[in-house]
C-alpha positions in Angstrom: -89.7 66.2 129.5 -92.1 68.5 131.3 -89.2 70.2 133.2 -89.3 74.0 133.6 -86.7 75.9 131.6 -85.3 77.4 134.9 -84.2 74.0 136.1 -81.5 73.9 133.4 -80.0 77.1 134.7 -80.3 76.2 138.4 -77.2 76.4 140.4 -77.1 74.8 143.9 -76.2 76.8 147.0 -73.1 74.6 147.4 -71.9 75.5 143.9 -72.4 79.2 144.7 -70.6 78.9 148.0 -67.6 77.1 146.3 -67.3 79.8 143.7 -67.4 82.4 146.5 -64.6 80.6 148.3 -62.6 80.3 145.2 -63.0 84.1 144.6 -61.9 84.9 148.1 -58.9 82.5 147.8 -57.9 84.0 144.5 -58.0 87.5 145.9 -55.7 86.5 148.8 -53.4 84.7 146.4 -53.0 87.9 144.3 -52.3 89.9 147.5 -49.6 87.3 148.5 -48.1 87.3 145.0 -47.5 91.0 145.2 -45.6 90.6 148.5 -43.9 87.3 147.6 -43.7 87.3 143.8 -41.9 84.0 143.6 -43.9 81.9 146.0 -44.8 78.5 144.5 -48.1 76.8 145.0 -46.8 74.7 148.0 -45.7 77.8 149.9 -49.0 79.5 149.0 -50.9 76.5 150.3 -49.0 76.6 153.6 -49.6 80.3 154.0 -53.3 80.0 153.3 -53.6 77.1 155.8 -52.0 79.3 158.4 -54.6 81.9 157.7 -57.4 79.3 158.2 -58.4 78.9 154.5 -59.7 75.5 153.7 -57.4 74.5 150.8 -55.2 71.8 149.5 -52.3 72.1 147.1 -54.4 70.9 144.1 -57.0 73.7 144.6 -54.3 76.3 145.1 -52.4 75.1 142.0 -55.6 75.3 139.9 -56.4 78.8 141.1 -52.8 80.1 140.6 -52.7 78.6 137.1 -56.1 80.2 136.2 -54.8 83.6 137.6 -51.4 83.2 135.9 -49.6 83.4 139.3 -47.2 80.5 138.8 -43.5 81.3 138.9 -41.5 81.1 135.6 -38.4 83.3 136.2 -35.1 81.5 135.9 -31.7 83.3 135.5 -28.1 82.3 135.6 -25.8 83.6 138.3 -22.6 85.5 137.6 -19.6 83.9 139.4 -18.2 86.1 142.2 -15.7 83.7 143.6 -12.0 84.3 142.9 -10.1 81.4 144.4 -6.9 82.1 142.6 -5.0 84.0 145.4 -2.0 83.5 147.6 -3.8 83.2 150.9 -4.2 79.9 152.8 -7.4 77.9 152.4 -9.1 75.6 155.0 -10.7 72.2 154.7 -14.4 71.6 154.6 -15.2 70.5 158.2 -18.9 71.4 157.9 -19.5 68.5 155.5 -20.4 65.9 158.1 -21.6 68.2 161.0 -25.0 67.7 162.5 -26.4 71.0 163.8 -28.6 71.0 166.9 -29.0 74.7 167.6 -28.5 78.2 166.5 -25.1 79.9 166.2 -23.3 76.6 165.8 -22.6 77.0 162.1 -22.7 80.2 160.0 -22.6 80.2 156.2 -21.4 83.1 154.1 -21.6 84.1 150.4 -21.4 87.1 148.0 -23.6 88.0 145.1 -23.9 90.9 142.6 -27.0 93.2 142.1 -27.5 95.2 139.0 -28.4 98.8 139.0 -29.5 100.7 136.0 -26.0 101.5 134.8 -23.8 99.7 137.4 -23.3 96.8 139.8 -23.2 96.6 143.6 -22.3 93.6 145.7 -24.0 92.0 148.7 -22.3 89.9 151.3 -24.5 87.8 153.7 -24.1 85.5 156.6 -26.8 83.0 157.6 -27.3 80.9 160.6 -27.3 77.4 159.1 -29.8 76.0 161.7 -32.5 78.6 161.4 -31.6 80.0 157.9 -31.9 83.5 159.4 -29.7 86.2 157.9 -27.5 87.2 160.8 -25.5 89.9 159.0 -25.2 91.6 155.6 -23.4 94.4 153.9 -23.7 96.2 150.6 -20.8 97.9 148.6 -19.8 99.1 145.2 -16.6 97.1 145.6 -16.3 93.3 145.9 -13.4 93.2 148.4 -12.5 92.0 151.9 -13.9 95.3 153.4 -17.4 94.1 152.2 -17.2 90.7 153.8 -15.7 92.1 157.0 -18.6 94.5 157.3 -21.1 91.7 157.0 -19.2 89.5 159.5 -18.9 92.3 162.1 -22.6 93.1 161.7 -23.4 89.4 162.4 -21.1 89.2 165.4 -22.6 92.3 166.9 -26.1 91.0 166.3 -25.7 87.4 167.5 -22.5 87.3 169.8 -21.7 83.7 169.0 -19.7 81.5 171.4 -16.2 80.4 170.5 -16.2 77.3 168.3 -18.9 78.4 166.0 -18.1 77.1 162.5 -17.8 79.8 159.8 -18.2 78.2 156.4 -17.7 79.9 153.1 -16.2 79.4 149.6 -12.5 79.8 148.9 -12.8 83.3 147.5 -10.2 85.9 148.2 -12.7 88.0 150.2 -13.0 85.2 152.8 -9.3 84.1 152.8 -7.9 87.6 153.1 -5.8 88.4 156.3 -8.3 91.0 157.6 -11.2 88.6 157.4 -9.3 85.6 159.0 -8.1 87.9 161.8 -11.7 88.7 162.8 -12.6 85.0 162.7 -9.7 84.0 164.9 -10.2 86.9 167.3 -13.7 85.7 168.0 -12.8 82.0 168.2 -14.5 80.8 165.0 -13.6 77.4 163.5 -12.9 78.1 159.8 -14.3 75.9 157.1 -14.2 76.3 153.3 -15.9 74.6 150.4 -14.0 72.4 148.0 -12.8 74.2 144.9 -15.5 74.7 142.3 -18.2 72.9 144.2 -21.2 75.2 144.9 -23.1 72.4 146.7 -20.7 72.6 149.6 -22.3 76.0 150.5 -25.8 75.0 149.5 -27.7 76.9 152.2 -26.1 80.2 151.3 -26.6 79.5 147.6 -30.3 78.8 148.3 -30.7 82.2 150.0 -29.0 84.0 147.1 -31.4 82.3 144.7 -34.4 83.3 146.8 -33.2 86.9 147.0 -32.7 87.1 143.3 -36.0 85.6 142.1 -38.2 87.2 144.8 -36.7 90.6 145.0 -33.9 91.5 142.6 -35.3 90.1 139.4 -38.7 91.8 139.9 -37.1 95.2 140.7 -35.3 98.0 138.9 -32.9 99.8 141.1 -31.6 103.1 140.0 -29.4 104.3 142.9 -27.2 102.7 145.6 -29.5 104.2 148.3 -32.5 102.6 146.7 -31.0 99.1 146.4 -29.8 99.3 150.0 -33.2 100.2 151.3 -35.0 97.6 149.3 -32.6 94.8 150.0 -32.6 95.7 153.7 -36.4 95.6 153.8 -36.5 92.2 152.0 -33.9 90.6 154.3 -35.0 92.0 157.7 -38.8 92.3 157.2 -39.8 89.7 154.6 -37.2 86.9 154.5 -36.3 86.8 158.2 -39.8 87.5 159.6 -42.5 86.7 157.1 -41.3 84.3 154.3 -42.2 80.7 154.9 -39.2 78.3 154.7 -39.9 74.8 153.5 -36.9 73.3 155.4 -38.3 74.8 158.7 -41.7 73.3 158.4 -43.2 76.4 156.6 -42.5 79.0 159.2 -40.1 82.0 159.0 -36.6 81.9 160.4 -37.6 84.3 163.2 -40.7 82.1 164.1 -38.4 79.1 164.0 -35.9 80.6 166.5 -38.8 81.7 168.8 -40.2 78.2 168.8 -36.7 76.9 169.7 -36.5 79.3 172.6 -39.9 78.2 173.8 -38.7 74.6 173.7 -41.5 73.6 171.3 -39.3 72.2 168.6 -36.0 70.4 168.4 -34.6 69.6 165.0 -31.2 68.1 163.9 -30.0 69.4 160.6 -27.2 67.9 158.6 -25.1 69.8 156.1 -27.0 69.6 152.8 -25.5 68.2 149.7 -27.9 70.1 147.4 -29.7 73.5 147.6 -32.5 73.5 150.2 
């Protein structure tokens, strides 16, 4: 055809630029995957857009698939709720509540964390509006002392007004006299999930899932001190301050609360019927 051989191998400058962009994006995706091991392609896309990368979800999905960065881990939870106890239980009043600000509703839950040869237990309290972890405590024992420690930490940190709804499951750790006394002393309105219905506490369950797949399942803890340090770092530095939350418009809980204080956003949130 009279065409020079080099023409067949010619690559346009646009193609080269696109490959260079893909390489830069792939490098950043790998860095983010080390920090947030269970970010899906949608969160990765939101993060990259915040960092001024020119991407869409299809491009990010392709690059993550090529680099084997897509999430696959799924594990079952061990039940930590013991609702067979002699203490009074309370109705679910959170079910139809519309939240319009922080410290109107707190949700609480407990989970287990495996060490090399043992288990420890984590109690957390989240603000239902901003999804921020307000208080947490870690213990070798799953008892009321654990949940009381998390509650007192949250009260000290947030100082909520009387009338704040405290929502939890019906577990003995939340129905025990010591725990209820703290709630009543600070003027909380007490709400509990229906028996055997995890969707009644979906926001807390959603956080537990995030904690497990993004921190616990990708770690091997050997000592109590190690797990406390790592869990504290994940909650305070990564989840609260850095991790993008889809229900908050892909910002972190701390950024969301700061935006509220700056009167930039106003969002009404209903109690969810499935994990967020």
